[in-house]
PyMOL Python script that loads the backbone (N, CA, C, O; Angstrom):
from pymol import cmd

cmd.read_pdbstr("""\
ATOM      1  N   MET A   1      31.486  -8.737   6.726  1.00  0.00           N
ATOM      2  CA  MET A   1      30.273  -8.095   7.214  1.00  0.00           C
ATOM      3  C   MET A   1      29.064  -8.925   6.792  1.00  0.00           C
ATOM      4  O   MET A   1      28.960  -9.346   5.640  1.00  0.00           O
ATOM      5  N   GLN A   2      28.156  -9.153   7.731  1.00  0.00           N
ATOM      6  CA  GLN A   2      26.964  -9.937   7.440  1.00  0.00           C
ATOM      7  C   GLN A   2      25.932  -9.074   6.735  1.00  0.00           C
ATOM      8  O   GLN A   2      25.657  -7.950   7.155  1.00  0.00           O
ATOM      9  N   GLU A   3      25.366  -9.603   5.664  1.00  0.00           N
ATOM     10  CA  GLU A   3      24.341  -8.874   4.911  1.00  0.00           C
ATOM     11  C   GLU A   3      23.016  -8.963   5.648  1.00  0.00           C
ATOM     12  O   GLU A   3      22.635 -10.039   6.110  1.00  0.00           O
ATOM     13  N   GLU A   4      22.299  -7.829   5.765  1.00  0.00           N
ATOM     14  CA  GLU A   4      21.015  -7.801   6.451  1.00  0.00           C
ATOM     15  C   GLU A   4      19.932  -8.380   5.565  1.00  0.00           C
ATOM     16  O   GLU A   4      19.938  -8.186   4.349  1.00  0.00           O
ATOM     17  N   ARG A   5      18.992  -9.100   6.189  1.00  0.00           N
ATOM     18  CA  ARG A   5      17.844  -9.644   5.469  1.00  0.00           C
ATOM     19  C   ARG A   5      16.588  -9.029   6.043  1.00  0.00           C
ATOM     20  O   ARG A   5      16.545  -8.678   7.222  1.00  0.00           O
ATOM     21  N   ASP A   6      15.544  -8.895   5.199  1.00  0.00           N
ATOM     22  CA  ASP A   6      14.280  -8.303   5.631  1.00  0.00           C
ATOM     23  C   ASP A   6      13.690  -9.001   6.846  1.00  0.00           C
ATOM     24  O   ASP A   6      13.143  -8.338   7.728  1.00  0.00           O
ATOM     25  N   ASP A   7      13.789 -10.334   6.913  1.00  0.00           N
ATOM     26  CA  ASP A   7      13.150 -11.060   8.011  1.00  0.00           C
ATOM     27  C   ASP A   7      13.906 -10.910   9.331  1.00  0.00           C
ATOM     28  O   ASP A   7      13.385 -11.301  10.375  1.00  0.00           O
ATOM     29  N   GLU A   8      15.119 -10.356   9.312  1.00  0.00           N
ATOM     30  CA  GLU A   8      15.861 -10.143  10.542  1.00  0.00           C
ATOM     31  C   GLU A   8      15.390  -8.887  11.268  1.00  0.00           C
ATOM     32  O   GLU A   8      15.606  -8.758  12.473  1.00  0.00           O
ATOM     33  N   PHE A   9      14.753  -7.963  10.557  1.00  0.00           N
ATOM     34  CA  PHE A   9      14.317  -6.703  11.122  1.00  0.00           C
ATOM     35  C   PHE A   9      12.875  -6.402  10.724  1.00  0.00           C
ATOM     36  O   PHE A   9      12.613  -5.361  10.122  1.00  0.00           O
ATOM     37  N   PRO A  10      11.926  -7.298  11.048  1.00  0.00           N
ATOM     38  CA  PRO A  10      10.558  -7.115  10.563  1.00  0.00           C
ATOM     39  C   PRO A  10       9.908  -5.831  11.058  1.00  0.00           C
ATOM     40  O   PRO A  10       9.163  -5.199  10.309  1.00  0.00           O
ATOM     41  N   THR A  11      10.166  -5.428  12.293  1.00  0.00           N
ATOM     42  CA  THR A  11       9.547  -4.209  12.814  1.00  0.00           C
ATOM     43  C   THR A  11      10.065  -2.989  12.083  1.00  0.00           C
ATOM     44  O   THR A  11       9.276  -2.120  11.711  1.00  0.00           O
ATOM     45  N   GLY A  12      11.370  -2.897  11.865  1.00  0.00           N
ATOM     46  CA  GLY A  12      11.960  -1.766  11.156  1.00  0.00           C
ATOM     47  C   GLY A  12      11.484  -1.684   9.725  1.00  0.00           C
ATOM     48  O   GLY A  12      11.189  -0.593   9.236  1.00  0.00           O
ATOM     49  N   ILE A  13      11.402  -2.811   9.042  1.00  0.00           N
ATOM     50  CA  ILE A  13      10.939  -2.839   7.657  1.00  0.00           C
ATOM     51  C   ILE A  13       9.488  -2.372   7.589  1.00  0.00           C
ATOM     52  O   ILE A  13       9.127  -1.596   6.705  1.00  0.00           O
ATOM     53  N   MET A  14       8.659  -2.839   8.514  1.00  0.00           N
ATOM     54  CA  MET A  14       7.249  -2.448   8.508  1.00  0.00           C
ATOM     55  C   MET A  14       7.105  -0.953   8.780  1.00  0.00           C
ATOM     56  O   MET A  14       6.242  -0.301   8.193  1.00  0.00           O
ATOM     57  N   ARG A  15       7.937  -0.404   9.659  1.00  0.00           N
ATOM     58  CA  ARG A  15       7.877   1.035   9.955  1.00  0.00           C
ATOM     59  C   ARG A  15       8.268   1.851   8.733  1.00  0.00           C
ATOM     60  O   ARG A  15       7.639   2.866   8.435  1.00  0.00           O
ATOM     61  N   VAL A  16       9.297   1.415   8.028  1.00  0.00           N
ATOM     62  CA  VAL A  16       9.726   2.129   6.823  1.00  0.00           C
ATOM     63  C   VAL A  16       8.636   2.051   5.761  1.00  0.00           C
ATOM     64  O   VAL A  16       8.296   3.063   5.147  1.00  0.00           O
ATOM     65  N   ARG A  17       8.095   0.874   5.542  1.00  0.00           N
ATOM     66  CA  ARG A  17       7.037   0.721   4.531  1.00  0.00           C
ATOM     67  C   ARG A  17       5.826   1.591   4.851  1.00  0.00           C
ATOM     68  O   ARG A  17       5.255   2.207   3.950  1.00  0.00           O
ATOM     69  N   SER A  18       5.427   1.651   6.117  1.00  0.00           N
ATOM     70  CA  SER A  18       4.264   2.470   6.464  1.00  0.00           C
ATOM     71  C   SER A  18       4.579   3.960   6.341  1.00  0.00           C
ATOM     72  O   SER A  18       3.688   4.752   6.034  1.00  0.00           O
ATOM     73  N   ALA A  19       5.819   4.349   6.573  1.00  0.00           N
ATOM     74  CA  ALA A  19       6.201   5.751   6.420  1.00  0.00           C
ATOM     75  C   ALA A  19       6.268   6.162   4.953  1.00  0.00           C
ATOM     76  O   ALA A  19       5.962   7.304   4.613  1.00  0.00           O
ATOM     77  N   VAL A  20       6.664   5.242   4.091  1.00  0.00           N
ATOM     78  CA  VAL A  20       6.832   5.543   2.667  1.00  0.00           C
ATOM     79  C   VAL A  20       5.511   5.436   1.905  1.00  0.00           C
ATOM     80  O   VAL A  20       5.381   6.032   0.835  1.00  0.00           O
ATOM     81  N   ALA A  21       4.544   4.706   2.415  1.00  0.00           N
ATOM     82  CA  ALA A  21       3.287   4.464   1.703  1.00  0.00           C
ATOM     83  C   ALA A  21       2.576   5.746   1.254  1.00  0.00           C
ATOM     84  O   ALA A  21       2.152   5.806   0.100  1.00  0.00           O
ATOM     85  N   PRO A  22       2.420   6.774   2.099  1.00  0.00           N
ATOM     86  CA  PRO A  22       1.753   7.998   1.617  1.00  0.00           C
ATOM     87  C   PRO A  22       2.524   8.682   0.481  1.00  0.00           C
ATOM     88  O   PRO A  22       1.922   9.179  -0.471  1.00  0.00           O
ATOM     89  N   LEU A  23       3.831   8.703   0.584  1.00  0.00           N
ATOM     90  CA  LEU A  23       4.647   9.296  -0.473  1.00  0.00           C
ATOM     91  C   LEU A  23       4.507   8.503  -1.768  1.00  0.00           C
ATOM     92  O   LEU A  23       4.391   9.084  -2.847  1.00  0.00           O
ATOM     93  N   ASP A  24       4.519   7.185  -1.661  1.00  0.00           N
ATOM     94  CA  ASP A  24       4.360   6.335  -2.837  1.00  0.00           C
ATOM     95  C   ASP A  24       3.002   6.567  -3.493  1.00  0.00           C
ATOM     96  O   ASP A  24       2.906   6.627  -4.719  1.00  0.00           O
ATOM     97  N   GLY A  25       1.954   6.699  -2.682  1.00  0.00           N
ATOM     98  CA  GLY A  25       0.623   6.963  -3.224  1.00  0.00           C
ATOM     99  C   GLY A  25       0.565   8.274  -3.986  1.00  0.00           C
ATOM    100  O   GLY A  25      -0.025   8.348  -5.063  1.00  0.00           O
ATOM    101  N   PHE A  26       1.180   9.311  -3.426  1.00  0.00           N
ATOM    102  CA  PHE A  26       1.209  10.600  -4.115  1.00  0.00           C
ATOM    103  C   PHE A  26       1.974  10.497  -5.429  1.00  0.00           C
ATOM    104  O   PHE A  26       1.507  10.975  -6.463  1.00  0.00           O
ATOM    105  N   LEU A  27       3.153   9.873  -5.388  1.00  0.00           N
ATOM    106  CA  LEU A  27       3.966   9.767  -6.610  1.00  0.00           C
ATOM    107  C   LEU A  27       3.229   8.993  -7.697  1.00  0.00           C
ATOM    108  O   LEU A  27       3.304   9.360  -8.870  1.00  0.00           O
ATOM    109  N   ARG A  28       2.525   7.940  -7.331  1.00  0.00           N
ATOM    110  CA  ARG A  28       1.767   7.176  -8.328  1.00  0.00           C
ATOM    111  C   ARG A  28       0.657   8.024  -8.946  1.00  0.00           C
ATOM    112  O   ARG A  28       0.319   7.847 -10.116  1.00  0.00           O
ATOM    113  N   SER A  29       0.092   8.943  -8.164  1.00  0.00           N
ATOM    114  CA  SER A  29      -0.959   9.811  -8.701  1.00  0.00           C
ATOM    115  C   SER A  29      -0.426  10.774  -9.756  1.00  0.00           C
ATOM    116  O   SER A  29      -1.195  11.303 -10.559  1.00  0.00           O
ATOM    117  N   VAL A  30       0.876  11.001  -9.759  1.00  0.00           N
ATOM    118  CA  VAL A  30       1.498  11.857 -10.777  1.00  0.00           C
ATOM    119  C   VAL A  30       2.407  11.024 -11.698  1.00  0.00           C
ATOM    120  O   VAL A  30       3.368  11.539 -12.270  1.00  0.00           O
ATOM    121  N   SER A  31       2.081   9.719 -11.830  1.00  0.00           N
ATOM    122  CA  SER A  31       2.768   8.778 -12.727  1.00  0.00           C
ATOM    123  C   SER A  31       4.257   8.636 -12.443  1.00  0.00           C
ATOM    124  O   SER A  31       5.081   8.634 -13.357  1.00  0.00           O
ATOM    125  N   ARG A  32       4.586   8.517 -11.159  1.00  0.00           N
ATOM    126  CA  ARG A  32       5.975   8.302 -10.757  1.00  0.00           C
ATOM    127  C   ARG A  32       6.033   7.102  -9.819  1.00  0.00           C
ATOM    128  O   ARG A  32       5.037   6.762  -9.180  1.00  0.00           O
ATOM    129  N   SER A  33       7.189   6.465  -9.735  1.00  0.00           N
ATOM    130  CA  SER A  33       7.391   5.401  -8.762  1.00  0.00           C
ATOM    131  C   SER A  33       8.656   5.685  -7.978  1.00  0.00           C
ATOM    132  O   SER A  33       9.573   6.342  -8.471  1.00  0.00           O
ATOM    133  N   LEU A  34       8.698   5.188  -6.768  1.00  0.00           N
ATOM    134  CA  LEU A  34       9.821   5.378  -5.873  1.00  0.00           C
ATOM    135  C   LEU A  34      10.395   4.010  -5.557  1.00  0.00           C
ATOM    136  O   LEU A  34       9.668   3.118  -5.120  1.00  0.00           O
ATOM    137  N   GLU A  35      11.691   3.834  -5.772  1.00  0.00           N
ATOM    138  CA  GLU A  35      12.351   2.554  -5.527  1.00  0.00           C
ATOM    139  C   GLU A  35      13.512   2.761  -4.564  1.00  0.00           C
ATOM    140  O   GLU A  35      14.224   3.762  -4.637  1.00  0.00           O
ATOM    141  N   PHE A  36      13.692   1.809  -3.669  1.00  0.00           N
ATOM    142  CA  PHE A  36      14.839   1.795  -2.771  1.00  0.00           C
ATOM    143  C   PHE A  36      15.558   0.478  -2.986  1.00  0.00           C
ATOM    144  O   PHE A  36      14.930  -0.571  -3.127  1.00  0.00           O
ATOM    145  N   ARG A  37      16.883   0.542  -3.010  1.00  0.00           N
ATOM    146  CA  ARG A  37      17.654  -0.704  -3.053  1.00  0.00           C
ATOM    147  C   ARG A  37      19.009  -0.468  -2.428  1.00  0.00           C
ATOM    148  O   ARG A  37      19.460   0.670  -2.300  1.00  0.00           O
ATOM    149  N   ARG A  38      19.647  -1.540  -2.043  1.00  0.00           N
ATOM    150  CA  ARG A  38      20.959  -1.459  -1.418  1.00  0.00           C
ATOM    151  C   ARG A  38      22.001  -1.926  -2.422  1.00  0.00           C
ATOM    152  O   ARG A  38      21.886  -3.010  -2.995  1.00  0.00           O
ATOM    153  N   GLU A  39      23.014  -1.100  -2.629  1.00  0.00           N
ATOM    154  CA  GLU A  39      24.130  -1.444  -3.499  1.00  0.00           C
ATOM    155  C   GLU A  39      25.429  -1.180  -2.750  1.00  0.00           C
ATOM    156  O   GLU A  39      25.721  -0.040  -2.389  1.00  0.00           O
ATOM    157  N   ASP A  40      26.199  -2.223  -2.517  1.00  0.00           N
ATOM    158  CA  ASP A  40      27.481  -2.102  -1.828  1.00  0.00           C
ATOM    159  C   ASP A  40      27.365  -1.355  -0.507  1.00  0.00           C
ATOM    160  O   ASP A  40      28.216  -0.526  -0.186  1.00  0.00           O
ATOM    161  N   GLY A  41      26.312  -1.643   0.264  1.00  0.00           N
ATOM    162  CA  GLY A  41      26.129  -1.037   1.570  1.00  0.00           C
ATOM    163  C   GLY A  41      25.527   0.356   1.552  1.00  0.00           C
ATOM    164  O   GLY A  41      25.356   0.961   2.610  1.00  0.00           O
ATOM    165  N   THR A  42      25.204   0.876   0.386  1.00  0.00           N
ATOM    166  CA  THR A  42      24.615   2.205   0.252  1.00  0.00           C
ATOM    167  C   THR A  42      23.169   2.070  -0.192  1.00  0.00           C
ATOM    168  O   THR A  42      22.859   1.251  -1.058  1.00  0.00           O
ATOM    169  N   ILE A  43      22.277   2.867   0.395  1.00  0.00           N
ATOM    170  CA  ILE A  43      20.881   2.872  -0.024  1.00  0.00           C
ATOM    171  C   ILE A  43      20.752   3.789  -1.239  1.00  0.00           C
ATOM    172  O   ILE A  43      21.136   4.957  -1.189  1.00  0.00           O
ATOM    173  N   VAL A  44      20.210   3.250  -2.323  1.00  0.00           N
ATOM    174  CA  VAL A  44      20.002   3.998  -3.559  1.00  0.00           C
ATOM    175  C   VAL A  44      18.502   4.241  -3.701  1.00  0.00           C
ATOM    176  O   VAL A  44      17.698   3.319  -3.567  1.00  0.00           O
ATOM    177  N   VAL A  45      18.137   5.495  -3.974  1.00  0.00           N
ATOM    178  CA  VAL A  45      16.741   5.877  -4.157  1.00  0.00           C
ATOM    179  C   VAL A  45      16.559   6.309  -5.607  1.00  0.00           C
ATOM    180  O   VAL A  45      17.320   7.132  -6.116  1.00  0.00           O
ATOM    181  N   ILE A  46      15.542   5.749  -6.273  1.00  0.00           N
ATOM    182  CA  ILE A  46      15.296   6.035  -7.685  1.00  0.00           C
ATOM    183  C   ILE A  46      13.849   6.477  -7.861  1.00  0.00           C
ATOM    184  O   ILE A  46      12.931   5.849  -7.333  1.00  0.00           O
ATOM    185  N   VAL A  47      13.651   7.557  -8.603  1.00  0.00           N
ATOM    186  CA  VAL A  47      12.315   8.007  -9.000  1.00  0.00           C
ATOM    187  C   VAL A  47      12.190   7.756 -10.492  1.00  0.00           C
ATOM    188  O   VAL A  47      13.016   8.221 -11.278  1.00  0.00           O
ATOM    189  N   ARG A  48      11.142   7.008 -10.886  1.00  0.00           N
ATOM    190  CA  ARG A  48      10.918   6.667 -12.294  1.00  0.00           C
ATOM    191  C   ARG A  48       9.590   7.205 -12.790  1.00  0.00           C
ATOM    192  O   ARG A  48       8.642   7.372 -12.023  1.00  0.00           O
ATOM    193  N   ASP A  49       9.539   7.472 -14.080  1.00  0.00           N
ATOM    194  CA  ASP A  49       8.288   7.785 -14.752  1.00  0.00           C
ATOM    195  C   ASP A  49       7.584   6.456 -14.996  1.00  0.00           C
ATOM    196  O   ASP A  49       8.148   5.572 -15.642  1.00  0.00           O
ATOM    197  N   LEU A  50       6.364   6.298 -14.493  1.00  0.00           N
ATOM    198  CA  LEU A  50       5.646   5.031 -14.644  1.00  0.00           C
ATOM    199  C   LEU A  50       5.253   4.742 -16.095  1.00  0.00           C
ATOM    200  O   LEU A  50       5.125   3.582 -16.487  1.00  0.00           O
ATOM    201  N   THR A  51       5.067   5.782 -16.878  1.00  0.00           N
ATOM    202  CA  THR A  51       4.645   5.593 -18.259  1.00  0.00           C
ATOM    203  C   THR A  51       5.782   5.100 -19.139  1.00  0.00           C
ATOM    204  O   THR A  51       5.605   4.173 -19.930  1.00  0.00           O
ATOM    205  N   THR A  52       6.950   5.718 -19.002  1.00  0.00           N
ATOM    206  CA  THR A  52       8.078   5.395 -19.882  1.00  0.00           C
ATOM    207  C   THR A  52       9.122   4.499 -19.233  1.00  0.00           C
ATOM    208  O   THR A  52       9.912   3.866 -19.933  1.00  0.00           O
ATOM    209  N   GLY A  53       9.138   4.436 -17.897  1.00  0.00           N
ATOM    210  CA  GLY A  53      10.170   3.691 -17.197  1.00  0.00           C
ATOM    211  C   GLY A  53      11.464   4.465 -17.040  1.00  0.00           C
ATOM    212  O   GLY A  53      12.426   3.953 -16.467  1.00  0.00           O
ATOM    213  N   GLU A  54      11.502   5.692 -17.541  1.00  0.00           N
ATOM    214  CA  GLU A  54      12.696   6.534 -17.483  1.00  0.00           C
ATOM    215  C   GLU A  54      13.023   6.910 -16.036  1.00  0.00           C
ATOM    216  O   GLU A  54      12.136   7.211 -15.238  1.00  0.00           O
ATOM    217  N   VAL A  55      14.324   6.884 -15.720  1.00  0.00           N
ATOM    218  CA  VAL A  55      14.786   7.337 -14.411  1.00  0.00           C
ATOM    219  C   VAL A  55      14.787   8.860 -14.410  1.00  0.00           C
ATOM    220  O   VAL A  55      15.469   9.486 -15.223  1.00  0.00           O
ATOM    221  N   ILE A  56      14.027   9.453 -13.504  1.00  0.00           N
ATOM    222  CA  ILE A  56      13.937  10.900 -13.405  1.00  0.00           C
ATOM    223  C   ILE A  56      15.001  11.432 -12.455  1.00  0.00           C
ATOM    224  O   ILE A  56      15.607  12.474 -12.705  1.00  0.00           O
ATOM    225  N   ARG A  57      15.221  10.710 -11.368  1.00  0.00           N
ATOM    226  CA  ARG A  57      16.216  11.118 -10.388  1.00  0.00           C
ATOM    227  C   ARG A  57      16.720   9.885  -9.658  1.00  0.00           C
ATOM    228  O   ARG A  57      15.959   8.958  -9.378  1.00  0.00           O
ATOM    229  N   GLN A  58      18.007   9.884  -9.355  1.00  0.00           N
ATOM    230  CA  GLN A  58      18.610   8.801  -8.582  1.00  0.00           C
ATOM    231  C   GLN A  58      19.584   9.397  -7.598  1.00  0.00           C
ATOM    232  O   GLN A  58      20.343  10.308  -7.929  1.00  0.00           O
ATOM    233  N   SER A  59      19.559   8.877  -6.377  1.00  0.00           N
ATOM    234  CA  SER A  59      20.485   9.344  -5.350  1.00  0.00           C
ATOM    235  C   SER A  59      21.011   8.156  -4.586  1.00  0.00           C
ATOM    236  O   SER A  59      20.198   7.312  -4.207  1.00  0.00           O
ATOM    237  N   PRO A  60      22.239   8.017  -4.336  1.00  0.00           N
ATOM    238  CA  PRO A  60      23.349   8.763  -4.917  1.00  0.00           C
ATOM    239  C   PRO A  60      23.584   8.373  -6.348  1.00  0.00           C
ATOM    240  O   PRO A  60      24.487   8.906  -6.993  1.00  0.00           O
TER     241      PRO A  60
END
""", "prot")
cmd.dss("prot")
cmd.show_as("cartoon", "prot")
cmd.util.cbc("prot")
cmd.orient("prot")
């Protein structure tokens, strides 16, 4: 299986970033950060405390 790269789907990446931006702004106002990453073909979402770096929630 070919691994996807950001530059292969610039329109989709830009749409996701613009959709997530308001949520990210809100979370930062309450000292939280939102991270997305791909692990073994699965999208992992992590919410961290910006002050301590502690993981508050991770899915999956």
